[in-house]
C-alpha positions as CSV (number, residue, x, y, z in Angstrom):
1,X,7.8,1.4,19.7
2,X,4.3,0.3,18.7
3,X,2.9,1.0,15.3
4,X,0.2,3.6,16.4
5,X,2.8,5.4,18.6
6,X,5.3,5.5,15.6
7,X,2.6,6.9,13.3
8,X,1.5,9.5,15.9
9,X,5.0,10.6,16.4
10,X,6.4,10.5,12.9
11,X,3.2,11.3,10.9
12,X,1.0,13.2,13.4
13,X,-2.6,13.4,12.3
14,X,-2.2,10.8,9.5
15,X,-4.8,8.0,9.1
16,X,-3.3,4.9,7.6
17,X,-5.7,4.6,4.6
18,X,-5.7,5.3,0.9
19,X,-5.0,8.8,-0.4
20,X,-2.0,9.3,1.9
21,X,-0.8,12.2,-0.4
22,X,-4.0,14.1,0.4
23,X,-3.4,13.9,4.2
24,X,0.4,14.7,4.2
25,X,2.2,17.6,2.5
26,X,5.4,15.6,1.6
27,X,4.4,13.0,-0.9
28,X,4.4,11.8,-4.5
29,X,1.4,10.4,-6.4
30,X,2.5,8.2,-9.3
31,X,0.3,7.1,-12.3
32,X,0.8,3.5,-13.5
33,X,0.4,2.1,-17.0
34,X,-0.1,5.5,-18.5
35,X,-1.6,5.3,-22.0
36,X,-2.3,1.6,-21.8
37,X,-6.0,0.6,-21.3
38,X,-6.9,-2.4,-19.1
39,X,-8.8,-4.1,-21.9
40,X,-8.2,-5.1,-25.5
41,X,-10.8,-5.8,-28.1
42,X,-13.6,-8.2,-26.9
43,X,-13.1,-7.2,-23.2
44,X,-9.9,-9.3,-23.0
45,X,-7.6,-8.1,-20.3
46,X,-4.5,-6.3,-21.6
47,X,-1.7,-8.1,-19.7
48,X,0.8,-5.6,-21.0
49,X,-0.9,-3.0,-18.9
50,X,-0.5,-5.1,-15.7
51,X,3.1,-6.1,-16.5
52,X,3.9,-2.4,-16.9
53,X,2.3,-1.6,-13.5
54,X,4.2,-4.4,-11.8
55,X,7.6,-3.1,-13.2
56,X,6.9,0.5,-12.2
57,X,5.8,-0.4,-8.6
58,X,8.7,-2.8,-8.2
59,X,11.2,-0.2,-9.3
60,X,9.8,2.4,-6.9
61,X,9.8,-0.2,-4.1
62,X,13.4,-1.3,-4.8
63,X,14.6,2.4,-4.7
64,X,12.8,3.2,-1.5
65,X,13.6,0.0,0.4
66,X,17.1,-1.4,0.9
67,X,18.0,-4.8,2.4
68,X,19.2,-3.1,5.6
69,X,16.0,-1.0,6.2
70,X,13.7,-1.9,9.0
71,X,10.2,-2.0,7.7
72,X,6.6,-2.8,8.8
73,X,4.2,-4.5,6.6
74,X,0.7,-3.3,7.5
75,X,-2.7,-4.6,6.1
76,X,-6.1,-3.1,6.8
77,X,-8.9,-5.6,6.6
78,X,-12.4,-4.2,6.6
79,X,-15.0,-6.3,8.5
80,X,-18.7,-6.0,9.1
81,X,-19.2,-5.8,12.9
82,X,-21.7,-8.6,12.8
83,X,-19.4,-10.9,10.9
84,X,-17.9,-13.0,13.8
85,X,-14.8,-15.0,13.7
86,X,-13.0,-13.4,10.7
87,X,-10.2,-11.6,12.5
88,X,-7.6,-14.5,11.8
89,X,-4.1,-14.4,10.4
90,X,-4.5,-12.9,6.9
91,X,-3.4,-14.4,3.6
92,X,-1.1,-11.5,3.0
93,X,1.2,-12.8,5.6
94,X,0.7,-16.5,5.0
95,X,1.8,-16.2,1.4
96,X,3.9,-13.0,1.5
97,X,6.3,-13.8,4.3
98,X,9.1,-16.3,3.7
99,X,9.9,-17.0,7.3
100,X,7.0,-18.8,9.0
101,X,8.5,-18.3,12.4
102,X,8.7,-14.6,11.8
103,X,5.0,-14.6,10.7
104,X,4.1,-15.8,14.1
105,X,5.0,-12.3,15.4
106,X,2.1,-10.8,13.5
107,X,0.2,-8.3,15.6
108,X,-3.4,-7.2,15.3
109,X,-5.0,-3.9,16.3
110,X,-8.8,-3.4,16.2
111,X,-9.5,0.1,15.1
112,X,-12.6,2.2,14.0
113,X,-13.5,2.0,10.4
114,X,-10.9,4.2,8.7
115,X,-13.4,5.5,6.2
116,X,-15.4,7.3,8.9
117,X,-16.9,9.7,6.5
118,X,-18.8,7.0,4.6
119,X,-22.5,6.3,5.4
120,X,-21.8,2.6,6.4
121,X,-19.0,3.5,8.8
122,X,-21.0,2.4,11.8
123,X,-21.4,-1.1,10.3
124,X,-17.6,-1.8,9.8
125,X,-14.5,-1.8,11.8
126,X,-10.8,-2.1,10.7
127,X,-8.6,-5.1,11.7
128,X,-5.1,-3.8,11.2
129,X,-2.4,-6.4,10.9
130,X,1.3,-5.5,11.1
131,X,4.6,-7.3,11.1
132,X,8.0,-5.8,11.6
133,X,10.5,-7.3,9.2
134,X,13.1,-6.6,6.5
135,X,12.8,-6.5,2.7
136,X,14.3,-10.0,2.3
137,X,11.8,-11.5,4.7
138,X,9.0,-10.7,2.1
139,X,7.9,-12.2,-1.2
140,X,7.5,-8.5,-2.2
141,X,7.2,-9.2,-5.9
142,X,4.1,-11.2,-5.1
143,X,2.7,-8.7,-2.7
144,X,3.2,-5.9,-5.2
145,X,1.5,-7.8,-8.0
146,X,-1.5,-8.7,-5.7
147,X,-2.0,-5.1,-4.9
148,X,-2.0,-4.2,-8.6
149,X,-4.5,-6.9,-9.4
150,X,-7.2,-5.7,-6.9
151,X,-10.0,-5.2,-9.4
152,X,-9.3,-8.0,-11.9
153,X,-9.3,-11.8,-12.1
154,X,-5.6,-12.2,-12.0
155,X,-3.2,-14.0,-9.6
156,X,-1.6,-13.5,-7.2
157,X,-4.5,-11.8,-5.4
158,X,-5.3,-10.9,-1.8
159,X,-8.3,-12.9,-0.4
160,X,-11.6,-10.9,-0.1
161,X,-14.3,-12.6,1.9
162,X,-18.0,-12.0,1.3
163,X,-19.2,-8.7,2.7
164,X,-15.8,-7.2,2.9
165,X,-13.9,-4.5,1.1
166,X,-10.6,-5.4,-0.6
167,X,-7.7,-5.1,1.9
168,X,-5.2,-2.3,1.8
169,X,-1.5,-3.1,2.3
170,X,1.1,-0.4,3.3
171,X,4.9,-0.8,3.3
172,X,6.4,1.5,6.1
173,X,10.1,2.1,6.1
174,X,11.1,2.7,9.7
175,X,14.6,3.6,8.8
176,X,13.7,6.3,6.2
177,X,10.3,7.3,7.7
178,X,8.4,6.7,4.5
179,X,5.2,5.0,3.6
180,X,4.6,3.2,0.2
181,X,1.0,2.3,-0.8
182,X,-0.3,0.8,-4.1
183,X,-4.0,1.4,-4.4
184,X,-4.4,-0.7,-7.6
185,X,-3.2,-0.9,-11.2
186,X,-3.9,2.8,-11.7
187,X,-1.4,4.3,-9.2
188,X,0.6,4.4,-6.1
189,X,1.8,6.9,-3.5
190,X,4.7,7.6,-1.3
191,X,4.9,9.9,1.6
192,X,7.8,10.7,3.9
193,X,8.7,12.8,7.0
194,X,11.4,14.5,5.0
195,X,11.0,15.5,1.4
196,X,14.7,14.8,0.6
197,X,13.9,11.2,1.1
198,X,11.6,11.3,-1.9
199,X,13.6,13.6,-4.1
200,X,15.5,10.7,-5.9
201,X,12.1,9.1,-6.8
202,X,10.7,12.4,-8.0
203,X,13.7,13.0,-10.2
204,X,14.1,9.5,-11.5
205,X,10.4,8.8,-12.2
206,X,9.1,12.3,-13.1
207,X,7.4,10.9,-16.2
208,X,5.1,8.8,-14.0
209,X,3.8,11.8,-11.8
210,X,0.1,11.8,-11.7
211,X,-0.9,14.7,-13.9
212,X,-3.6,16.2,-11.6
213,X,-1.0,16.6,-8.8
214,X,2.0,17.4,-11.0
215,X,2.1,21.2,-10.2
216,X,1.9,20.6,-6.4
217,X,4.8,18.2,-6.6
218,X,6.9,20.5,-8.7
219,X,6.4,23.2,-6.1
220,X,7.3,20.8,-3.3
221,X,10.7,19.9,-4.9
222,X,11.4,23.3,-6.4
């Protein structure tokens, strides 16, 4: 089954873009690094904040994805329409996939700009890369850290070319019908076709629930 067909069948109406939990009724929004500011005195980066975010997101990822699960690693890259020649194999897969032969199976769909409500939507399009794999095929520690490092001069980091927005990377669990997305060091979200898939995460990491959405999540799992 192709990616778009899978999404249409399993998550009808969902656009694969940030704020998944606002589009889908069965989801969890986690807050990362709660109470730890990104900077210390003198505008020095507080590395404790980022280490905490890495540990939190890795814990969620490991609980959601087992070695046996089939998954798809999806990356949305946002290009200007007049920027020719930039739809090429992306650094996410060059550095994040262990098996180079597997990386050759990388597929690309060219889609309309996913943020179609924004004023510049007509000037951009979405290059959506996806690769079917398993957990052990990935350097997932590195991918998770790069997602958390989005807004800061830290490594590892996804490449961002001039005139482009930072890419968004999604981990889709085909076995459990769940999607995991880290938007940056502030938070991450998980949605699933069945709320019981998410209940263990809700119960185990209840202290990390995003405060603004906490009541909605309590009602979901009541």
